[in-house]
N, C-alpha and C positions, 0 to 999 in steps of 0.2 A: 502494499499498499504506503501511494507516497504522500509525501508530507505536508501536502494540499486535500488530501482527503481525510486524514488523519480527526478522530475527535476534538475536539477543543478541552480544557483544561472543568469548562466550565460547563461544558455536556455530560462530561464522567461523574463531577460532581453532582448536577441534579438527579442522574440517573442514580447514584447512590442515596442519594436524598429516596427517593421513589422507592426504593428496600427499601429504606429504615419507615417508612411511612405503610407500603405495605406490608410489614413485617406487625404494626403496630394493627391495623385492620383485621389481619387474619389472624391475631392473640385476641381478640374481642369479641371476634365472630366464634372461635373455639368455648370460650369463658364463656359464654350466652347459646351455645349452641342447645337445639333442641331434637334429639333421638340423634341415633347414628349417623343418617343419611341428609342431616342439614346445610340446603341448598345454599344458605351465606357463609358455613363451610369450605363448603365445594367452591365458588365461585371466587370465596378470599384465595385459597388455595393457589387458584388458576391465575388469578392477579400477583402473587409472590411469585410462582414460579415465572412467570412473562418478565417481569420487573427485575429477577435477579438473571433471567438469562440476558436480558438487555445489558443490566452492568458488566454481567462478564465478558459481553461483548466488547463493549465500547473502551472494559479496560485492560483486555487482551491489543487492540487494535492501537491504543495510545503507548501505554506503558507495557505491554510484552508480558504481563500480569494474568495470572489467573484465580478465581477464588477459588478454594476449597470446598463448596456447597455442590454437590448435585441434585439436579431436581429430575425426579421420574418423569421417564415421558410414560405415553401409555402405555407401552411398549412392554417397559422396566417395572408396571403395575404392579400391585397387587395380586397373587396368582389364587386360581381359582381352587380352595379348599368343599366345596359342596356335595353333593353326592353324586357319584358319577351314571346312577342312570334315576334321573329325577321322576318321582311324580306328577312332577307340578312344576310349573312354573309361571315365571310371570313378568311380562311384558312394562317396561316401564318408559315413555317418551317424553319428551322436554320439544318444543319449539320456539326460537322465538320470531319473535317478528317487531317491526318499528311499521307507527302508523304513519304514512309517507304522503296519506290521503283522506284525511279526518272526512270530508263532504263526501267523497265517494262513497266511505265506508257508510255514513250512516243514515245516505239514499240507499243502498242498497238492503241496510234493516228496513226504511220505513215501505219499501215494496214490500216486503216479506211481512208487516206489520198489515196494508194493506190488503191481502190474500189472506192472513188467517186469522180469526179471532180468537184465538189464544194467545199468539202474541203481541206484544205489547212495549211501548220503549217508555218507562217509567223514570221515575226522577225530572234530570231537565232533559232528557233525550241526544244526550251525549255520547260522545267515542264509549264509554265503561256500556250504556244502554243498549248501546248498536252490538257493543261484541257479545253481549249476552242471549240479545235476540240473535242473532247468526249463528252463532256456535247451537243455542238451542234449536236451530233449522236443520242446519248442511250441520256434516259426519266432518270432523278434525281433518282427513284426509283428504276430502273434496276441497274445504277451506287452505290446504297447503297446495294443492294442486292451480287452485284458481285465485289465489292470495293478491294477483296483482287487481283481479276483478272487482277486490275489496280494498284496495285502497293500501293493502299494506306491503311490505319486504321483508321477506325473508330473512334470518340471521341464522345464526347455528344451530343444529339440531342433535339430540341425541339418542340412540336405541339400546338400549340395556336388557336383558334376557337373561333373569335371575332364578336360580331354582329354588323350589319350595317343597321341603318334606310330605303336605298335601295338599287339598283347594281347602281356602280358609273358609270359615263359615259363612254366611251371606250377612252382608254388614258388621264380619269383624274386626278387621280393620280400617273402614270408612274415616271414623275420628280425626288417623294420621295415617293414610294410605300412602306416605313414603319413607316413614318410619321406620317399619318392618325390615328393612331390606338390609343385608349386610353385604358390605362390600365384595367380601371375597366369596358370595357364593351368588355373583355375576359371571354368567358362564361367556355370554359373548356380549360384546358392547359395538356398536358402529355408529361412526361419527361424519356430519356433514359439517364444513368447516370451511369460509374462505379461503383461511391460514393453509389449507393443504391443496390449494392451484397451481403454488411455483411448481412442489414438488411431482403432480401431475405432469404440468407442461416440461419438466424435465423429461420423461417419459417417449416425447417425441410430439411433431408437430403433427404427424399425418394421425393422429389418434385423437379425433372429436373430443369436446371434454364432455358433452353429452353423453357418451359410451363408457364414460371412467365409474367403474360402479364405487361405492361408500367402501373408505377400508375399514375391514374389519381392524379395532384397536381392542387392545388391555385398556383392564378397568384405570385410570387416571390415581391414585390416591390422595385420600382426603383427609 
């Protein structure tokens, strides 16, 4: 790397401060965690991992030094320790969206209300109400496939397949639907994120991005 391309001292220091702040957020999330699979802890872990990786890269580029920390990648995550032949399993899905066209979202919900007497836009009829109407009318997969029609932009998504000893009794876990999942019971995990686009591009220009299947990835520890 040429001297002109080296990170500045200020950039390295800013990255170090970002790591410190991410450490504080991670500790706060751990101290206030709810259950073994608290999404706030998971998010804080990923933020800390990203901040540490950025600092490590800038430190190396500027000073040719590295940190003693090793952030586990998904492939280095917790091993599966559940049953070899699970009698049941749970599928957990998270999909993130940005509301990029609120007016379109609300208009779609109003169309549903106009044709369905049981649907209604309560409260102020804003985006929160619109989402309630649309997810009450459409399956989540349809909303995912038609995100732009609803004024939404897709973000990251993850799907976990977790082993169970037996199917839960009706209503057993509804009070805390994600708290019962042990990360080491996750048999398979599939992530979709724009951060993987560069990796896919390196595989060859003749392969269309739409033909690339989401990579199967191990569980990231949190």
